[in-house]
Residue, then its C-alpha position, 0 to 999 in steps of 0.5 A: x445661616x451665615x454670611x461672611x463678608x471680607x472688605x478691604x481699606x483704600x488707599x488714595x494715591x491721588x485726587x482728593x475731594x475731585x468725588x462729589x465733583x464730579x472729578x477724577x481720582x485713582x484709588x487702590x484697595x489696600x490689605x486691611x480689612x474689616x469683615x462682617x459675619x452676620x447669622x440669620x436669627x428667628x427675629x432678632x437683631x444682635x450686636x451694635x447699635x449703629x451697625x444694626x441701624x445700619x443693617x436695618x437701613x439697609x434692609x437686612x434681615x433678623x442678624x446676630x451681626x459681629x465686626x472685625x477690623x484691622x482698619x484704624x478707625x478716623x484715619x482717612x482710610x474709610x474705615x466708615x465705607x468699608x462697614x457699610x459696603x460689607x452691610x450692603x454685601x451681605x444683605x444683597x450678594x447679588x448687588x451690582x456692583x456700582x449700586x452697592x457702592x450707590x447704596x453704601x454711600x446711602x446707608x452711611x449719609x443717612x445713620x452716620x452723617x457722612x457727607x461721602x462721596x464715591x470714591x471710598x465705595x468704589x475704590x474698595x468694591x473695583x480693587x485688583x491686585x497690583x493694579x490702581x483704579x482710575x475713576x471718571x466720577x463724572x460717568x462713575x466710570x473705572x478703568x483699572x490701571x497697574x502700578x509701577x513697580x518703582x511706586x513704594x507706598x508707605x503710611x505715615x500716622x500724624x496722631x491726630x483722628x477725626x470724624x467726618x459726620x463732625x468736620x466741617x469743610x466746604x463740599x464746593x472747592x472752587x472749580x479750577x483746584x479741582x481742574x487742577x486735582x483733576x489734570x494731576x491725576x491725569x499725569x500720574x497715569x505716566x508718571x516715573x516714581x520721581x514726577x508722582x512725588x512731586x504730584x503728590x506734594x502739589x496735591x497737598x498744597x491744593x488739600x491745603x489750599x480748600x481748607x482741609x489740612x492743619x497747620x500740624x498736619x502741613x508741618x509733618x508732610x513738609x518734613x517727611x518730604x524733606x526726608x532723605x529717601x522721600x520722592x513726596x508726600x501729601x496728606x490723604x482722605x478727608x482730612x483735617x488729620x488721619x494718614x499721610x501718604x508717603x512714596x518712597x525710593x525703596x522700602x529701606x527708609x522709613x524702616x520702621x513702617x512697612x510698604x502698603x500693598x494693593x489688594x483685591x476687591x471685598x469677597x462673600x463666602x457664604x455657611x450653611 
């Protein structure tokens, strides 16, 4: 028996470092994918050792595990969360969606040592094409929100990789700052593209204030914010590098980069 699971990346529009504070976020599942195949064996666990450790931590049966992925590693698009979620879904394809997210978080914490919240897993798990997920982490609730057609996003690689398990940052940003970020998430739900751009710029200022940005990233974000046709830009993900999310007026802005599109959540296929 072979089980194949395909999990999308995630892009967080706004609401960063709010998940472990019971706040709000507005991400969407993005059209980059990690694919895991698990072929049952009689006794052996075969594959990359870290993957096998995650697999066994999730209660996985003896299998040969193979991974293919076009999700950039260390770029704020949650390649590790995609891997952990794929493992959980391959081990138990009938698990409840929220429980799958929580189990993926658990094995990532235990094996990879990543101090992650639930933003990444829930963004991937509840993804719908042309929709973002309004997540309230105080209730672990999700509301599907149509993405306006004039919200056009591109990703700019800062050129700085980071590994969150080796990154030290304040897991309890000041409550007043989290509240301000939550308010920006709420405002984004009815924002025009121009208004959203201003909210993204403010969100980057918040990330700088809580100490998860760097001078190099700030300089690049400022350059992008001042580029003709760019409505707003901010660092995305845990911090200290990775991708910068850019809201553009048209696809012709930053012409060397494609638009990033929304995706459905994971798919599971079983081959006997």
